C-alpha positions as CSV (number, residue, x, y, z in Angstrom):
1,X,-3.5,-30.6,27.5
2,X,-1.3,-29.2,24.8
3,X,-0.4,-32.8,23.9
4,X,-4.0,-33.8,23.6
5,X,-4.9,-30.6,21.6
6,X,-2.1,-31.3,19.1
7,X,-3.2,-34.8,18.6
8,X,-6.7,-33.9,17.8
9,X,-5.6,-31.2,15.5
10,X,-3.3,-33.7,13.6
11,X,-6.3,-36.2,13.4
12,X,-8.6,-33.5,11.9
13,X,-5.8,-32.6,9.4
14,X,-5.5,-36.1,8.3
15,X,-9.2,-36.5,7.9
16,X,-9.5,-33.3,5.9
17,X,-6.7,-34.8,3.6
18,X,-8.4,-38.0,3.1
19,X,-11.6,-36.2,2.3
20,X,-10.1,-34.0,-0.2
21,X,-8.3,-36.8,-1.9
22,X,-11.4,-38.7,-2.2
23,X,-13.3,-35.7,-3.6
24,X,-10.6,-35.2,-6.2
25,X,-10.8,-38.9,-7.2
26,X,-14.5,-39.0,-7.6
27,X,-16.2,-38.2,-10.9
28,X,-19.3,-36.5,-9.5
29,X,-20.6,-33.6,-11.4
30,X,-23.2,-31.1,-9.9
31,X,-25.2,-28.4,-11.2
32,X,-27.4,-26.1,-9.1
33,X,-31.0,-25.5,-9.7
34,X,-31.7,-22.2,-8.2
35,X,-35.6,-22.5,-8.7
36,X,-35.7,-25.4,-6.5
37,X,-32.6,-25.0,-4.2
38,X,-31.0,-28.3,-4.7
39,X,-28.0,-29.7,-6.5
40,X,-28.4,-32.3,-9.2
41,X,-25.8,-35.0,-9.3
42,X,-25.3,-35.9,-12.9
43,X,-22.7,-38.6,-12.3
44,X,-22.9,-40.1,-8.8
45,X,-21.1,-43.2,-7.7
46,X,-24.4,-45.0,-8.0
47,X,-25.2,-43.6,-11.4
48,X,-24.2,-45.7,-14.5
49,X,-21.1,-45.0,-16.2
50,X,-21.4,-42.3,-19.1
51,X,-20.9,-44.0,-22.5
52,X,-20.7,-42.4,-25.9
53,X,-24.5,-42.2,-26.2
54,X,-24.8,-40.3,-22.9
55,X,-22.0,-38.0,-23.8
56,X,-23.8,-37.3,-27.1
57,X,-26.7,-35.7,-25.3
58,X,-24.9,-34.3,-22.2
59,X,-24.2,-31.1,-23.8
60,X,-26.9,-29.3,-21.7
61,X,-26.9,-25.8,-23.3
62,X,-30.2,-25.8,-24.9
63,X,-33.2,-23.5,-24.3
64,X,-37.0,-24.3,-24.6
65,X,-36.9,-23.1,-28.2
66,X,-34.2,-25.6,-29.1
67,X,-36.2,-28.2,-27.3
68,X,-39.2,-27.3,-29.5
69,X,-37.1,-27.7,-32.7
70,X,-35.8,-31.2,-31.6
71,X,-39.4,-32.3,-30.6
72,X,-40.9,-31.1,-33.8
73,X,-38.2,-32.7,-36.0
74,X,-38.5,-36.1,-34.1
75,X,-42.4,-36.2,-34.6
76,X,-43.3,-34.3,-37.7
77,X,-42.1,-35.9,-41.0
78,X,-43.1,-37.1,-44.4
79,X,-45.5,-39.5,-42.8
80,X,-48.0,-36.5,-42.7
81,X,-48.5,-37.4,-46.4
82,X,-50.5,-40.5,-45.2
83,X,-53.0,-38.6,-43.0
84,X,-55.7,-38.3,-45.7
85,X,-55.4,-42.1,-46.5
86,X,-56.0,-42.7,-42.6
87,X,-59.3,-40.7,-42.9
88,X,-60.5,-43.0,-45.8
89,X,-60.4,-45.8,-43.2
90,X,-62.0,-43.9,-40.3
91,X,-64.4,-41.4,-42.0
92,X,-64.8,-37.8,-41.2
93,X,-66.0,-38.3,-37.5
94,X,-63.5,-41.2,-36.6
95,X,-60.5,-39.4,-38.3
96,X,-61.0,-36.0,-36.7
97,X,-61.9,-37.4,-33.3
98,X,-58.7,-39.8,-33.2
99,X,-56.5,-37.0,-34.6
100,X,-57.6,-34.9,-31.7
101,X,-57.4,-37.7,-29.2
102,X,-54.1,-39.0,-30.2
103,X,-52.7,-35.4,-29.9
104,X,-54.1,-34.9,-26.4
105,X,-52.9,-38.3,-25.1
106,X,-49.4,-38.0,-26.5
107,X,-49.0,-34.3,-25.3
108,X,-50.0,-35.4,-21.7
109,X,-47.7,-38.6,-21.9
110,X,-44.7,-36.6,-23.1
111,X,-45.2,-33.9,-20.4
112,X,-45.7,-36.4,-17.7
113,X,-42.5,-38.3,-18.9
114,X,-40.5,-35.0,-18.6
115,X,-41.8,-34.5,-15.1
116,X,-40.6,-37.9,-14.1
117,X,-37.3,-37.3,-15.5
118,X,-36.9,-34.1,-13.7
119,X,-38.0,-35.7,-10.5
120,X,-35.2,-38.3,-11.0
121,X,-32.6,-35.6,-11.6
122,X,-33.6,-34.1,-8.4
123,X,-32.9,-37.2,-6.6
124,X,-29.3,-37.4,-8.1
125,X,-30.0,-39.9,-10.8
126,X,-30.2,-38.0,-14.1
127,X,-31.6,-40.3,-16.9
128,X,-30.5,-39.5,-20.4
129,X,-32.3,-42.3,-22.3
130,X,-35.3,-44.7,-22.0
131,X,-32.6,-47.3,-21.3
132,X,-31.5,-45.4,-18.3
133,X,-35.0,-45.4,-17.0
134,X,-35.5,-49.0,-17.7
135,X,-32.3,-49.8,-15.7
136,X,-33.9,-48.0,-12.6
137,X,-37.5,-49.3,-13.0
138,X,-36.9,-52.9,-14.5
139,X,-33.3,-53.7,-13.8
140,X,-30.0,-53.6,-15.8
141,X,-30.7,-56.9,-17.7
142,X,-34.3,-55.7,-18.9
143,X,-32.7,-52.4,-19.9
144,X,-30.1,-54.0,-22.0
145,X,-31.8,-56.9,-23.5
146,X,-35.5,-55.7,-23.8
147,X,-35.5,-51.8,-24.0
148,X,-32.2,-51.6,-25.9
149,X,-33.2,-54.0,-28.8
150,X,-36.5,-52.2,-29.1
151,X,-35.0,-48.8,-29.5
152,X,-32.3,-50.3,-31.8
153,X,-35.0,-51.6,-34.2
154,X,-36.6,-48.0,-34.2
155,X,-33.0,-46.5,-35.1
156,X,-32.3,-49.2,-37.6
157,X,-35.8,-48.6,-39.3
158,X,-35.2,-44.8,-39.4
159,X,-31.7,-45.1,-40.9
160,X,-33.0,-47.5,-43.6
161,X,-36.3,-45.6,-44.3
162,X,-34.7,-42.1,-44.3
163,X,-32.4,-42.7,-47.4
164,X,-35.1,-44.7,-49.1
165,X,-37.8,-41.9,-48.8
166,X,-35.1,-39.5,-49.8
167,X,-34.0,-41.4,-52.7
168,X,-37.5,-41.8,-54.0
169,X,-38.1,-38.0,-53.8
170,X,-34.8,-37.4,-55.5
171,X,-35.7,-39.8,-58.4
172,X,-39.1,-38.3,-58.7
173,X,-37.4,-34.8,-59.2
174,X,-34.9,-36.3,-61.7
175,X,-37.7,-37.9,-63.7
176,X,-39.7,-34.7,-63.8
177,X,-37.0,-33.1,-66.2
178,X,-35.4,-36.3,-67.5
179,X,-38.2,-38.8,-68.0
180,X,-35.9,-40.8,-70.1
181,X,-33.0,-40.6,-67.9
182,X,-30.7,-43.7,-67.2
183,X,-30.1,-43.2,-63.4
184,X,-31.7,-45.9,-61.1
185,X,-33.3,-45.6,-57.7
186,X,-30.3,-47.2,-56.0
187,X,-28.1,-44.5,-57.2
188,X,-30.4,-41.9,-55.6
189,X,-30.4,-43.8,-52.3
190,X,-26.6,-43.9,-52.2
191,X,-26.5,-40.2,-52.6
192,X,-29.0,-39.8,-49.7
193,X,-26.9,-42.3,-47.7
194,X,-23.8,-40.2,-48.1
195,X,-25.6,-37.0,-47.0
196,X,-26.8,-39.1,-43.9
197,X,-23.3,-40.2,-43.1
198,X,-22.0,-36.6,-43.3
199,X,-24.8,-35.4,-40.8
200,X,-23.9,-38.2,-38.4
201,X,-20.5,-36.5,-38.0
202,X,-22.1,-33.7,-35.7
203,X,-20.5,-33.9,-32.3
204,X,-23.7,-33.6,-30.1
205,X,-27.4,-33.4,-30.0
206,X,-27.3,-29.9,-29.1
207,X,-25.3,-29.1,-32.4
208,X,-28.4,-30.3,-34.4
209,X,-30.5,-27.4,-33.1
210,X,-30.0,-25.2,-36.2
211,X,-30.7,-28.1,-38.6
212,X,-33.9,-29.0,-36.7
213,X,-35.0,-25.2,-36.9
214,X,-34.6,-25.5,-40.6
215,X,-36.5,-28.7,-40.5
216,X,-39.4,-27.2,-38.7
217,X,-39.7,-24.5,-41.3
218,X,-39.4,-27.0,-44.1
219,X,-42.3,-29.1,-42.7
220,X,-44.5,-26.1,-42.3
221,X,-43.8,-24.9,-45.8
222,X,-44.5,-28.2,-47.5
223,X,-47.7,-28.6,-45.4
224,X,-48.9,-25.3,-46.7
225,X,-48.0,-26.5,-50.3
226,X,-49.9,-29.8,-49.8
227,X,-53.0,-27.9,-48.2
228,X,-53.2,-25.3,-51.0
229,X,-52.6,-28.0,-53.7
230,X,-55.5,-30.2,-52.3
231,X,-57.8,-27.1,-52.1
232,X,-56.8,-26.1,-55.8
233,X,-57.3,-29.6,-57.2
234,X,-60.5,-29.9,-55.3
235,X,-62.0,-26.8,-56.8
236,X,-60.6,-27.7,-60.3
237,X,-62.6,-29.1,-63.2
238,X,-60.3,-32.2,-62.9
239,X,-61.4,-32.9,-59.4
240,X,-62.4,-36.5,-58.8
241,X,-65.9,-37.1,-57.5
242,X,-66.0,-36.8,-53.7
243,X,-67.3,-39.8,-51.7
244,X,-66.7,-39.9,-48.0
245,X,-68.1,-43.3,-47.1
246,X,-65.9,-45.9,-45.7
247,X,-65.5,-48.6,-48.4
248,X,-65.3,-52.5,-48.0
249,X,-67.1,-55.3,-46.1
250,X,-67.6,-55.3,-42.4
251,X,-64.3,-57.2,-41.8
252,X,-62.5,-54.8,-44.2
253,X,-63.9,-51.8,-42.3
254,X,-63.0,-53.4,-38.8
255,X,-59.4,-54.0,-39.9
256,X,-59.3,-50.4,-41.7
257,X,-60.2,-48.9,-38.4
258,X,-57.2,-50.4,-36.7
259,X,-55.0,-49.5,-39.5
260,X,-56.2,-45.9,-39.6
261,X,-55.6,-45.5,-35.8
262,X,-52.2,-47.0,-36.2
263,X,-51.3,-44.6,-39.0
264,X,-52.4,-41.6,-36.9
265,X,-50.7,-43.0,-33.6
266,X,-47.5,-43.4,-35.6
267,X,-47.4,-39.6,-36.9
268,X,-47.3,-38.6,-33.1
269,X,-44.6,-40.9,-32.2
270,X,-41.3,-39.8,-30.7
271,X,-38.8,-42.3,-29.0
272,X,-36.2,-39.8,-27.8
273,X,-38.0,-37.6,-25.2
274,X,-35.3,-38.3,-22.5
275,X,-32.5,-37.5,-25.0
276,X,-34.0,-34.2,-25.9
277,X,-34.7,-33.2,-22.2
278,X,-31.0,-34.0,-21.5
279,X,-30.0,-31.1,-23.9
280,X,-31.7,-28.4,-21.6
281,X,-29.6,-26.2,-19.7
282,X,-30.5,-26.1,-16.0
283,X,-32.8,-25.3,-14.5
284,X,-35.1,-27.3,-16.7
285,X,-38.3,-26.5,-14.9
286,X,-40.9,-25.6,-17.3
287,X,-38.7,-25.7,-20.4
288,X,-39.8,-29.0,-21.7
289,X,-43.6,-28.0,-21.4
290,X,-42.8,-24.8,-23.4
291,X,-40.9,-27.0,-26.0
292,X,-44.0,-29.4,-26.3
293,X,-46.2,-26.2,-26.8
294,X,-44.1,-25.2,-29.7
295,X,-44.0,-28.7,-31.1
296,X,-47.7,-29.2,-30.9
297,X,-48.5,-25.7,-32.3
298,X,-46.7,-26.9,-35.4
299,X,-48.4,-30.4,-35.3
300,X,-51.9,-28.6,-35.1
301,X,-51.2,-26.2,-37.9
302,X,-49.8,-29.0,-40.3
303,X,-51.5,-32.2,-39.3
304,X,-55.1,-31.0,-39.4
305,X,-54.6,-28.8,-42.5
306,X,-53.1,-31.6,-44.6
307,X,-55.4,-34.2,-43.4
308,X,-58.7,-32.3,-43.7
309,X,-57.9,-30.6,-47.0
310,X,-56.7,-33.9,-48.6
311,X,-59.6,-36.0,-47.5
312,X,-62.0,-33.1,-48.6
313,X,-60.5,-32.9,-52.1
314,X,-60.2,-36.7,-52.8
315,X,-62.6,-38.4,-50.3
316,X,-62.2,-42.2,-50.0
317,X,-60.0,-42.2,-53.2
318,X,-57.2,-40.6,-51.3
319,X,-53.9,-42.6,-52.0
320,X,-51.4,-44.0,-49.7
321,X,-49.6,-40.5,-50.0
322,X,-51.4,-37.5,-50.9
323,X,-48.8,-36.6,-53.6
324,X,-50.1,-39.5,-55.6
325,X,-53.5,-38.0,-55.9
326,X,-51.9,-34.9,-57.7
327,X,-51.0,-37.1,-60.6
328,X,-53.9,-37.7,-62.9
329,X,-54.4,-40.6,-65.3
330,X,-53.3,-38.5,-68.3
331,X,-51.5,-35.5,-67.0
332,X,-50.4,-33.8,-63.8
333,X,-53.0,-32.0,-61.8
334,X,-50.7,-29.3,-60.7
335,X,-47.7,-27.5,-62.3
336,X,-44.2,-29.1,-62.4
337,X,-42.8,-26.6,-60.1
338,X,-45.2,-27.5,-57.4
339,X,-44.0,-31.2,-57.5
340,X,-40.4,-30.0,-57.7
341,X,-40.5,-27.6,-54.9
342,X,-42.7,-29.9,-52.7
343,X,-40.3,-32.9,-53.2
344,X,-37.2,-30.8,-52.4
345,X,-38.8,-29.6,-49.1
346,X,-39.6,-33.2,-48.2
347,X,-36.1,-34.4,-49.3
348,X,-34.4,-31.8,-47.0
349,X,-36.6,-32.5,-44.1
350,X,-36.0,-36.2,-44.3
351,X,-32.2,-35.4,-43.8
352,X,-33.1,-33.5,-40.8
353,X,-35.4,-36.2,-39.2
354,X,-32.8,-38.8,-40.0
355,X,-30.0,-36.8,-38.5
356,X,-32.0,-36.6,-35.2
357,X,-31.9,-40.3,-34.7
358,X,-29.0,-41.8,-36.7
359,X,-25.8,-40.8,-34.6
360,X,-27.4,-40.9,-31.2
361,X,-29.0,-44.3,-31.2
362,X,-26.3,-46.0,-33.0
363,X,-23.8,-44.7,-30.7
364,X,-25.7,-46.0,-27.8
365,X,-26.6,-49.4,-29.2
366,X,-24.0,-50.5,-31.5
367,X,-21.2,-49.7,-29.2
368,X,-23.1,-51.1,-26.2
369,X,-24.3,-54.5,-27.8
370,X,-21.7,-55.0,-30.5
371,X,-18.2,-53.9,-29.6
372,X,-17.5,-52.4,-26.2
373,X,-14.1,-51.1,-27.0
374,X,-12.5,-47.7,-27.4
375,X,-12.6,-46.4,-30.9
376,X,-11.3,-43.1,-32.5
377,X,-13.6,-40.1,-33.3
378,X,-14.1,-41.3,-36.8
379,X,-16.4,-44.1,-35.6
380,X,-19.3,-42.1,-36.9
381,X,-18.4,-43.2,-40.4
382,X,-19.2,-46.6,-39.2
383,X,-22.4,-45.8,-37.6
384,X,-23.8,-43.9,-40.6
């Protein structure tokens, strides 16, 4: 009996040693969710290996307020300047209805997406990016060769467009006080590109929270400037005649409707919802919804005020950007300091918008599609 007991004891000890060794060699990371009573496995053996892009968003320390900052910066941007122009293609009724409808649809979609992400996290497969979702839904090849290139194109467009818009704003500021200056547009674009490169050195998405808060404040301030400017010009003696009918032939009106809808839809677009949710500290229940409420509060306050006031002031003569309407044929319709302040605010907000997308998406896709090798920390200099 003693011999059998000692044999059983030795077998149990050996099994415990093997189990302990396996646990030490595994790379599983668990965090508890006290509200739901389960453990979330962030890196199980069946989960994809964490790459640079995943590690960039894996600093999960954010609150719902930080989530609101990230969401607002990823959605609200200088594209708001085109909203009055979209109304010229849709008219009062179509413009307001579609602006409301697009907001409701995107809010519902983003909230539903966050619930799906939370559900997968409960199942032990935390998804940091759309590519991770596509890997589970469509398969690894679709994720890499279909979803990956699409988001890469979005990233590439943002990285190119950000310095271009910033460079134009910087040149406009320069020409306000130096109309005969010799500096060219490409020089201002280079300056903005250097600033973008510096912002790309931030180590994680979570570290952008203060920049995104500033970006949120900036977009609110310049939206107030645009609204007040439109109301002022609309009541001034230099105000253009107001005509709100949709111009053009039947074909032009039809294509204009699609163009106006696409402009408004673009203003609500955000392609980084999973990355933003990945920055939230557990438990994440309800935090994404609160962040969306913060974001859409800013959207309602800015989008509707700029679109309605701009279209009211200039009617179907609204230009591609509302700032162009503040410049008359012979003189400025608003003081120089107004243009200076507004362009500075837009310039700074463009930097925040570019900083949200530049390092994260390039870390994911350049190093996934181009060179899958280990590189030092200063790789950010290449991606910017």
